[in-house]
A tleap script that builds the chain and sets N, CA, C and O, in Angstrom:
source leaprc.protein.ff14SB
mol = sequence {
  NMET ALA GLU LYS VAL LYS VAL TRP PHE ASP
  PRO GLU ALA ASP TYR LEU GLU VAL GLN PHE
  ARG GLU ALA PRO GLY PHE MET ARG PRO THR
  ALA HIE ASP ALA VAL MET GLU ARG VAL ASP
  GLY GLN GLY HIE VAL LEU GLY PHE SER VAL
  ILE GLY VAL SER ARG PHE ARG LYS ASP HIE
  PRO LEU GLU ALA GLU LEU VAL ALA GLY CGLU
}
set mol.1.N position { -29.736 67.549 -95.920 }
set mol.1.CA position { -29.621 67.461 -94.842 }
set mol.1.C position { -28.382 65.569 -94.507 }
set mol.1.O position { -28.154 64.500 -95.074 }
set mol.2.N position { -28.039 66.239 -93.377 }
set mol.2.CA position { -27.849 64.844 -92.543 }
set mol.2.C position { -28.868 64.278 -91.808 }
set mol.2.O position { -29.501 65.088 -91.130 }
set mol.3.N position { -29.337 62.712 -91.717 }
set mol.3.CA position { -29.875 61.890 -91.270 }
set mol.3.C position { -29.481 61.651 -89.643 }
set mol.3.O position { -28.276 61.777 -89.862 }
set mol.4.N position { -29.515 61.489 -88.678 }
set mol.4.CA position { -28.961 60.711 -87.459 }
set mol.4.C position { -29.800 59.412 -87.329 }
set mol.4.O position { -31.018 59.315 -87.172 }
set mol.5.N position { -29.073 58.656 -87.408 }
set mol.5.CA position { -28.797 57.098 -86.859 }
set mol.5.C position { -28.683 56.768 -85.774 }
set mol.5.O position { -27.488 56.781 -85.480 }
set mol.6.N position { -29.412 56.403 -84.818 }
set mol.6.CA position { -28.887 55.702 -83.683 }
set mol.6.C position { -29.006 54.166 -83.376 }
set mol.6.O position { -30.066 53.595 -83.630 }
set mol.7.N position { -27.999 53.520 -82.864 }
set mol.7.CA position { -27.572 51.917 -82.792 }
set mol.7.C position { -27.359 52.115 -81.662 }
set mol.7.O position { -26.789 53.058 -81.114 }
set mol.8.N position { -28.149 50.565 -80.975 }
set mol.8.CA position { -27.820 50.735 -79.927 }
set mol.8.C position { -26.653 48.471 -79.862 }
set mol.8.O position { -26.814 47.513 -80.617 }
set mol.9.N position { -25.937 48.589 -78.940 }
set mol.9.CA position { -25.708 47.174 -78.876 }
set mol.9.C position { -25.279 46.557 -77.398 }
set mol.9.O position { -24.501 47.091 -76.608 }
set mol.10.N position { -25.898 45.447 -77.240 }
set mol.10.CA position { -26.250 45.327 -75.949 }
set mol.10.C position { -25.150 43.577 -75.794 }
set mol.10.O position { -25.633 42.446 -75.837 }
set mol.11.N position { -23.470 43.977 -75.599 }
set mol.11.CA position { -22.796 42.831 -75.800 }
set mol.11.C position { -23.184 41.160 -74.818 }
set mol.11.O position { -22.764 40.021 -75.022 }
set mol.12.N position { -24.142 41.702 -73.756 }
set mol.12.CA position { -24.511 40.418 -73.082 }
set mol.12.C position { -25.974 39.551 -73.686 }
set mol.12.O position { -26.326 38.373 -73.748 }
set mol.13.N position { -26.339 40.387 -73.927 }
set mol.13.CA position { -27.392 40.097 -74.570 }
set mol.13.C position { -27.761 39.487 -76.391 }
set mol.13.O position { -28.653 38.787 -76.869 }
set mol.14.N position { -26.592 40.172 -76.949 }
set mol.14.CA position { -25.114 40.276 -77.591 }
set mol.14.C position { -27.126 39.913 -79.385 }
set mol.14.O position { -27.518 39.017 -80.133 }
set mol.15.N position { -27.582 41.585 -78.944 }
set mol.15.CA position { -28.109 41.891 -78.951 }
set mol.15.C position { -28.072 43.476 -79.740 }
set mol.15.O position { -27.802 44.557 -79.218 }
set mol.16.N position { -28.300 43.296 -80.614 }
set mol.16.CA position { -27.979 44.812 -81.950 }
set mol.16.C position { -29.464 45.801 -82.540 }
set mol.16.O position { -30.386 45.375 -83.235 }
set mol.17.N position { -29.364 46.579 -82.233 }
set mol.17.CA position { -30.871 47.712 -82.506 }
set mol.17.C position { -30.538 49.371 -83.358 }
set mol.17.O position { -30.270 50.533 -83.051 }
set mol.18.N position { -30.696 48.796 -84.193 }
set mol.18.CA position { -30.703 50.727 -85.359 }
set mol.18.C position { -32.083 51.038 -85.989 }
set mol.18.O position { -32.761 50.385 -86.781 }
set mol.19.N position { -32.313 52.375 -85.326 }
set mol.19.CA position { -33.092 53.268 -85.102 }
set mol.19.C position { -33.200 54.411 -86.491 }
set mol.19.O position { -32.994 55.597 -86.236 }
set mol.20.N position { -33.442 54.108 -87.569 }
set mol.20.CA position { -33.477 55.334 -88.241 }
set mol.20.C position { -34.134 56.996 -87.999 }
set mol.20.O position { -33.741 58.154 -88.142 }
set mol.21.N position { -35.747 56.055 -87.410 }
set mol.21.CA position { -35.914 57.695 -86.905 }
set mol.21.C position { -37.083 57.312 -85.680 }
set mol.21.O position { -37.162 56.107 -85.441 }
set mol.22.N position { -37.910 58.131 -84.958 }
set mol.22.CA position { -38.427 57.281 -83.425 }
set mol.22.C position { -39.076 57.777 -84.301 }
set mol.22.O position { -38.858 58.330 -85.379 }
set mol.23.N position { -40.180 57.427 -83.507 }
set mol.23.CA position { -41.571 56.785 -84.006 }
set mol.23.C position { -42.712 55.563 -83.356 }
set mol.23.O position { -42.551 54.343 -83.330 }
set mol.24.N position { -43.711 56.248 -82.934 }
set mol.24.CA position { -44.436 55.051 -82.121 }
set mol.24.C position { -44.421 54.003 -83.111 }
set mol.24.O position { -44.486 54.555 -84.210 }
set mol.25.N position { -44.363 52.654 -83.250 }
set mol.25.CA position { -44.055 52.058 -83.655 }
set mol.25.C position { -44.092 50.048 -82.586 }
set mol.25.O position { -44.107 49.774 -81.386 }
set mol.26.N position { -44.092 49.107 -83.951 }
set mol.26.CA position { -44.018 48.029 -83.417 }
set mol.26.C position { -42.845 47.036 -83.762 }
set mol.26.O position { -42.047 47.437 -84.610 }
set mol.27.N position { -42.711 46.227 -83.407 }
set mol.27.CA position { -41.466 44.994 -83.762 }
set mol.27.C position { -41.889 43.551 -84.316 }
set mol.27.O position { -42.067 42.565 -83.601 }
set mol.28.N position { -42.084 43.613 -86.412 }
set mol.28.CA position { -42.485 42.669 -86.456 }
set mol.28.C position { -41.493 41.200 -86.921 }
set mol.28.O position { -40.344 41.467 -86.570 }
set mol.29.N position { -41.525 39.931 -87.501 }
set mol.29.CA position { -40.256 39.047 -87.672 }
set mol.29.C position { -40.484 39.681 -89.329 }
set mol.29.O position { -41.523 40.265 -89.639 }
set mol.30.N position { -39.567 39.502 -90.108 }
set mol.30.CA position { -38.860 39.172 -90.627 }
set mol.30.C position { -38.522 37.724 -91.328 }
set mol.30.O position { -38.405 36.665 -90.711 }
set mol.31.N position { -38.386 37.907 -92.794 }
set mol.31.CA position { -37.446 35.832 -93.689 }
set mol.31.C position { -36.215 35.415 -92.885 }
set mol.31.O position { -35.714 34.291 -92.849 }
set mol.32.N position { -35.704 36.828 -92.065 }
set mol.32.CA position { -34.887 35.986 -91.338 }
set mol.32.C position { -34.614 35.554 -89.653 }
set mol.32.O position { -34.601 36.339 -88.705 }
set mol.33.N position { -34.466 34.504 -89.625 }
set mol.33.CA position { -35.001 34.469 -87.778 }
set mol.33.C position { -34.723 35.199 -86.627 }
set mol.33.O position { -35.295 35.248 -85.538 }
set mol.34.N position { -33.135 36.101 -87.342 }
set mol.34.CA position { -32.341 37.335 -86.419 }
set mol.34.C position { -33.011 37.691 -86.308 }
set mol.34.O position { -33.647 37.540 -85.265 }
set mol.35.N position { -33.545 38.711 -87.624 }
set mol.35.CA position { -33.924 39.656 -87.734 }
set mol.35.C position { -35.392 40.103 -87.366 }
set mol.35.O position { -36.450 39.666 -87.819 }
set mol.36.N position { -35.224 40.866 -86.638 }
set mol.36.CA position { -37.050 41.891 -86.733 }
set mol.36.C position { -36.697 43.491 -87.062 }
set mol.36.O position { -35.752 44.233 -86.794 }
set mol.37.N position { -38.244 43.659 -87.949 }
set mol.37.CA position { -38.487 45.222 -88.194 }
set mol.37.C position { -38.788 45.782 -87.563 }
set mol.37.O position { -39.680 45.275 -86.882 }
set mol.38.N position { -38.389 47.291 -87.161 }
set mol.38.CA position { -39.428 48.410 -86.398 }
set mol.38.C position { -40.155 48.929 -87.049 }
set mol.38.O position { -39.690 49.460 -88.057 }
set mol.39.N position { -41.951 49.050 -86.742 }
set mol.39.CA position { -42.757 49.524 -88.681 }
set mol.39.C position { -43.417 50.181 -87.564 }
set mol.39.O position { -43.490 49.770 -86.406 }
set mol.40.N position { -44.185 51.932 -88.367 }
set mol.40.CA position { -45.281 51.934 -88.058 }
set mol.40.C position { -46.265 51.821 -88.060 }
set mol.40.O position { -46.447 50.642 -88.366 }
set mol.41.N position { -47.537 52.466 -87.852 }
set mol.41.CA position { -48.794 51.873 -88.393 }
set mol.41.C position { -48.605 51.778 -90.105 }
set mol.41.O position { -48.003 50.811 -90.570 }
set mol.42.N position { -48.873 52.294 -90.542 }
set mol.42.CA position { -48.491 52.282 -91.683 }
set mol.42.C position { -47.814 51.203 -92.149 }
set mol.42.O position { -48.378 50.650 -93.093 }
set mol.43.N position { -46.731 50.696 -91.778 }
set mol.43.CA position { -45.772 49.995 -91.824 }
set mol.43.C position { -44.448 49.857 -92.720 }
set mol.43.O position { -43.796 49.047 -93.379 }
set mol.44.N position { -44.491 51.245 -92.285 }
set mol.44.CA position { -42.769 52.574 -92.811 }
set mol.44.C position { -41.454 51.530 -91.860 }
set mol.44.O position { -41.602 50.981 -90.768 }
set mol.45.N position { -40.877 51.537 -92.278 }
set mol.45.CA position { -40.038 50.718 -91.802 }
set mol.45.C position { -38.708 52.035 -90.512 }
set mol.45.O position { -38.364 53.202 -90.698 }
set mol.46.N position { -38.484 51.384 -89.744 }
set mol.46.CA position { -38.328 52.756 -88.382 }
set mol.46.C position { -37.074 52.155 -88.049 }
set mol.46.O position { -36.471 52.723 -87.138 }
set mol.47.N position { -36.549 51.190 -88.534 }
set mol.47.CA position { -35.234 50.556 -87.950 }
set mol.47.C position { -34.784 48.753 -87.846 }
set mol.47.O position { -34.264 48.444 -88.918 }
set mol.48.N position { -34.821 48.058 -87.290 }
set mol.48.CA position { -34.497 46.969 -87.482 }
set mol.48.C position { -33.601 46.302 -85.800 }
set mol.48.O position { -33.047 47.249 -85.241 }
set mol.49.N position { -33.450 45.186 -85.160 }
set mol.49.CA position { -32.383 44.558 -84.409 }
set mol.49.C position { -32.327 43.536 -84.790 }
set mol.49.O position { -33.345 42.942 -85.145 }
set mol.50.N position { -31.003 42.940 -84.847 }
set mol.50.CA position { -30.783 41.021 -84.503 }
set mol.50.C position { -30.180 40.743 -83.400 }
set mol.50.O position { -29.582 41.461 -82.599 }
set mol.51.N position { -30.410 39.532 -83.431 }
set mol.51.CA position { -30.769 38.922 -82.089 }
set mol.51.C position { -29.561 37.650 -82.527 }
set mol.51.O position { -29.836 36.931 -83.488 }
set mol.52.N position { -28.050 37.399 -81.665 }
set mol.52.CA position { -27.063 37.136 -81.736 }
set mol.52.C position { -26.272 37.381 -82.791 }
set mol.52.O position { -26.140 36.711 -83.816 }
set mol.53.N position { -25.568 38.744 -82.360 }
set mol.53.CA position { -24.698 39.077 -83.539 }
set mol.53.C position { -23.702 38.196 -83.759 }
set mol.53.O position { -23.476 37.693 -84.859 }
set mol.54.N position { -23.091 37.980 -82.764 }
set mol.54.CA position { -21.895 37.403 -82.862 }
set mol.54.C position { -21.368 35.876 -83.991 }
set mol.54.O position { -20.199 35.719 -84.344 }
set mol.55.N position { -22.477 34.947 -84.375 }
set mol.55.CA position { -22.879 34.533 -84.806 }
set mol.55.C position { -22.179 34.529 -86.371 }
set mol.55.O position { -21.562 33.716 -87.058 }
set mol.56.N position { -22.794 36.341 -86.546 }
set mol.56.CA position { -22.595 36.453 -88.480 }
set mol.56.C position { -21.274 36.398 -88.222 }
set mol.56.O position { -20.915 36.784 -87.110 }
set mol.57.N position { -20.057 35.814 -89.367 }
set mol.57.CA position { -18.784 36.081 -90.157 }
set mol.57.C position { -18.595 36.886 -90.870 }
set mol.57.O position { -19.402 37.032 -91.788 }
set mol.58.N position { -17.735 37.543 -90.791 }
set mol.58.CA position { -16.903 38.104 -91.978 }
set mol.58.C position { -17.002 37.923 -93.152 }
set mol.58.O position { -16.969 38.743 -94.069 }
set mol.59.N position { -17.167 36.495 -93.176 }
set mol.59.CA position { -17.932 36.598 -94.418 }
set mol.59.C position { -18.218 36.007 -94.717 }
set mol.59.O position { -17.857 35.286 -95.648 }
set mol.60.N position { -19.618 35.998 -93.609 }
set mol.60.CA position { -20.838 35.152 -94.011 }
set mol.60.C position { -21.695 36.831 -93.592 }
set mol.60.O position { -22.566 36.973 -92.733 }
set mol.61.N position { -21.330 37.523 -94.161 }
set mol.61.CA position { -22.839 39.218 -93.309 }
set mol.61.C position { -24.214 38.410 -93.361 }
set mol.61.O position { -24.505 37.443 -94.064 }
set mol.62.N position { -24.942 39.064 -92.449 }
set mol.62.CA position { -25.937 39.485 -92.522 }
set mol.62.C position { -26.506 39.930 -93.342 }
set mol.62.O position { -26.138 41.049 -93.698 }
set mol.63.N position { -27.921 39.163 -94.205 }
set mol.63.CA position { -28.035 39.555 -95.339 }
set mol.63.C position { -29.430 39.541 -94.963 }
set mol.63.O position { -29.815 38.375 -94.874 }
set mol.64.N position { -30.613 40.638 -94.631 }
set mol.64.CA position { -32.000 40.208 -94.889 }
set mol.64.C position { -32.804 41.930 -95.217 }
set mol.64.O position { -32.436 43.076 -94.955 }
set mol.65.N position { -34.188 41.281 -95.994 }
set mol.65.CA position { -34.639 42.590 -96.062 }
set mol.65.C position { -35.951 42.876 -95.127 }
set mol.65.O position { -36.660 42.152 -94.428 }
set mol.66.N position { -35.944 44.216 -95.429 }
set mol.66.CA position { -36.931 45.517 -94.903 }
set mol.66.C position { -37.962 46.104 -95.629 }
set mol.66.O position { -37.858 47.117 -96.320 }
set mol.67.N position { -39.280 45.218 -95.392 }
set mol.67.CA position { -40.087 45.861 -95.938 }
set mol.67.C position { -41.048 46.755 -96.157 }
set mol.67.O position { -42.045 46.327 -95.575 }
set mol.68.N position { -41.326 47.920 -96.762 }
set mol.68.CA position { -41.448 49.155 -97.059 }
set mol.68.C position { -43.066 49.573 -96.891 }
set mol.68.O position { -43.833 49.469 -97.849 }
set mol.69.N position { -43.529 50.082 -95.508 }
set mol.69.CA position { -45.109 50.028 -95.508 }
set mol.69.C position { -46.062 49.106 -97.056 }
set mol.69.O position { -45.835 48.916 -98.251 }
set mol.70.N position { -46.671 48.920 -96.503 }
set mol.70.CA position { -47.501 48.147 -97.405 }
set mol.70.C position { -48.836 48.671 -97.584 }
set mol.70.O position { -49.630 48.096 -98.329 }
savepdb mol mol.pdb
quit
């Protein structure tokens, strides 16, 4: 069964958000200063957001680690 992913992009804010599933959660920082991850109460990754999307070029893609469950 396929899973749905929701993606939002706000060009005015230069902001991208990707949601893997809907559930209560909160944002927390990652090691990358442009990336925040949305996690649930158990630390499972629900999605992520990127601030300043336009600064990333095709030849230098953004790479970040999302930590699943702690």
